[in-house]
C-alpha positions, 0 to 999 in steps of 0.5 A: 499499500502506498504511505506518505512518501509515495502519496507524496510523489504522486501529488508532486508529480501532478501539481503542475499539471492539473493545477488550476483546469477545469474538470469539462467531465467525467465518466466512471467504468461500468466496473463502478456503476455495476458495484454500486447496484451490489451495495459494495460502492467500488471506487466512488463512496458516498455518492452513486455514480452518476450523482457523482459525475455531475457534482465534479463535472465543471469544478477547477481543481484550485489546489492540490495537498498530501494528508497523510496517505490521501490526496486531497483535490480542493474543487472549486466552482461560483465561489463554492468549495470541495474536496474532492479525497483520493486514498489509492488502496492498494493499486490506484495508480494516476495518469494524464494523457493525450488517449488513454493508449499511452498507458503502457501497462496494460495491467493498468490501462484495463482497470481504469475506473475513472477519467476526468476531461480536462478542458485543455483536453487531456485526461486525467484517468485513475486506474487501480487493479486491486480496486481498494482505493477510493474517490470522494467529493466532499464540502468538508472535512468533517463530512467524512469524520475518519479525515478528522481524527489523523495526527498532525503531518510527522515534519510538523511541530506538533507531530512530536508531542502529538506521539509521545501523549499518544503513545502514552493512553492505555489503547496504545501502551499496551501494543506491540511499537510496530502497531502503534507507529502504524496506527495514521491516530498516532502518526500519520502515513507511517506504513509498514515499511517505513515502521519496518525501517526505521525500528531495525535501524534502532535495533527494536523489536516489532513486538515489543511494548510500547510502554517499554519504551521510554520517553528518549528513545521514544523521541528518538524513533519518532525522529528516525521515522521522520528521517526514513519518511524524508528520505524515502521523499527524495528518492522518489518513492518504494515502487513494490508491487503497484506502486507507481507514481503518475504516467507509470512513472517508478521510485528507488526507495526499494534499492535503499531498504535494510529490512523490509521484505529481507531474508538476511541481516545486513548486519549480522547476516543471521536469517530473518524472521517475520511475525503478524502485527496488526495483521500485517507482516513484520519482518526483523532480525532475531538476533538485532532487535530487541 
């Protein structure tokens, strides 16, 4: 699943291409329509497909913003402002093309679920192979309450203190540290990949109980998470499985990972082990991480 650095890369690439442009029309796939008829709401949430197509039509894309793992398309029409919220899910990808045949990877071209025709003539295309992504049209964040519960951005000045306070609450203190740092209500945007890397760099076992870490160690861990996230942003994210930046672009952070997906520890050469924490597979070194 794309994490903060991957989503940041998509926003940075999309921003100069689509900001200031107007959505002339929207076309959703038959899969989206069929899923809604079956009550499953694939891709488009909180609105019927036909309603969504009408709502977004003639909207100006005023600004693009990343918030945690979400992309916010700030839209404007007749002085009214709205937000199109996108989550990439496991395999969502954006393309800006003149014709869908320009999407070179067939696996994405076969799974196009939304085509936004811009007044400039370009097509802003959303493809999603596994269909876990979301497109949600709202007036304000309160229209989708989970958005209000997101932790501050990890690079904000308040984020470390927020993390320390949250980690001491009973609901988090007795959980494994890896589960806690992957919780978006504690730290925004840190998922399995970068939680694995940060814990390994500090030799912390992913299953260690959060309350066992003193305040100084927690602060050190928070800073390491920020450092790893920034390194990945600078590297264009990790292209693993189906993640792509816009138009099929790839990142290079996957070549810098030290523990995620590894069979052998790069430090002591011991075989790595895996456990399931918070529903995610956690790889670690049984010798180095305690």
